[in-house]
Structures are given as structure tokens and as C-alpha cells.
C-alpha positions in Angstrom: 33.4 -48.5 -28.4 36.7 -48.5 -26.3 36.6 -47.7 -22.7 38.2 -44.4 -22.3 38.8 -44.3 -18.6 41.0 -47.4 -18.0 43.2 -48.3 -14.9 46.0 -47.0 -16.8 44.6 -43.3 -17.2 43.8 -43.4 -13.8 47.1 -44.4 -12.7 48.7 -41.8 -14.9 46.3 -39.2 -13.4 46.9 -40.0 -9.8 50.6 -40.1 -10.3 50.5 -36.7 -12.1 48.2 -35.0 -9.3 50.2 -36.4 -6.5 53.4 -35.0 -8.2 52.0 -31.8 -8.8 50.7 -31.4 -5.3 54.5 -32.4 -4.3 55.9 -29.7 -6.2 53.3 -27.2 -4.7 54.2 -28.2 -1.4 58.0 -27.6 -2.2 56.9 -24.2 -3.6 55.0 -23.3 -0.5 58.0 -24.5 1.7 60.7 -23.0 -0.3 58.2 -19.8 -0.2 58.9 -19.1 -3.9 56.4 -19.7 -7.1 56.2 -22.6 -9.4 58.2 -20.9 -12.2 61.3 -19.9 -10.0 61.9 -23.5 -9.7 62.7 -23.7 -13.3 63.6 -27.0 -15.0 62.9 -29.1 -11.7 59.1 -28.5 -11.8 58.2 -29.6 -15.3 61.0 -32.5 -14.7 59.1 -33.8 -12.0 55.8 -34.1 -14.0 57.8 -35.6 -16.6 59.5 -37.8 -14.3 56.2 -39.1 -12.8 54.6 -39.6 -16.4 57.7 -41.7 -17.6 57.4 -43.8 -14.0 54.1 -44.4 -14.5 54.2 -45.7 -18.3 57.2 -47.8 -16.8 54.8 -49.4 -14.4 52.1 -50.1 -16.9 54.6 -51.6 -19.1 55.7 -53.9 -16.2 52.1 -54.9 -15.1 51.4 -55.9 -18.7 48.6 -53.5 -19.1 50.3 -50.8 -21.3 48.3 -50.4 -24.8 49.6 -52.6 -27.4 50.9 -50.6 -30.9 
């Protein structure tokens, strides 16, 4: 059985949580809600996922196809 919680999974999870928290802080500081941030909120989450994938690839720890 393969290990489900790998360092890659933990890295992605940490980056997503940190990005979500940063977006929430921006929303609070701007006195607005998540939906009014428009495309920028989900774009931040997608960018974090992409960056985590790039780091995993650079570290040589990305899953092989």
C-alpha cells in the first residue's frame, strides 16, 4: 500500500492553507468578503498550487507518470 500523506502532500496542504489565510487577511484589511475579491482570490490559490508543484519538481520529489 502506498503512503497517502507524503511530504509533497503536506507541502501542498501547507501552501494552500497559508495562501488561504493570506487572502483572508487581505479581505479583512480591505473590509470586504472573499467573493468581492473577484478573480484574484482563486487565482492566488491556483498560483500557490502551481508553485508547490514547481518546487516538488525542482526537488525531484514529484510523482513519476
